[in-house]
Phi, psi and omega in degrees: 000137171284156175262134175241144173257142186224161162237133179278120173297334184278321181240352182086354180298141176248144189211156175252130176237140166271113184209152167295158182299335186258359184284155178267122175284147173232132178296130181289332187273320183227001175089352186297148172259004185271077180248149171243128182288138176258156182288133179231125180293150187284150173257120185228128174238137177231104182063189176076191187271350182099359176236145183279124180256352174203164183082175185213149178280336189231020182093345182281163188281336191279155175294151178268074182271335175222106182307307181303312185292318180300304178271007184063028179273000000 
């Protein structure tokens, strides 16, 4: 099952949900069904250890080991 990222329109919480494609997402914080799906860049690994060691996903000089912390998202 894929992981989707959402922002709750009720409480503003951002969350990741592991769900089937036909499941209706529900906010874990307030129970609202009013969620907006966020764009999530694809994660691709070609060889190596599985961690990014150089470069950046968003133009910063730091490696992108944690997208949200790196890019301030």
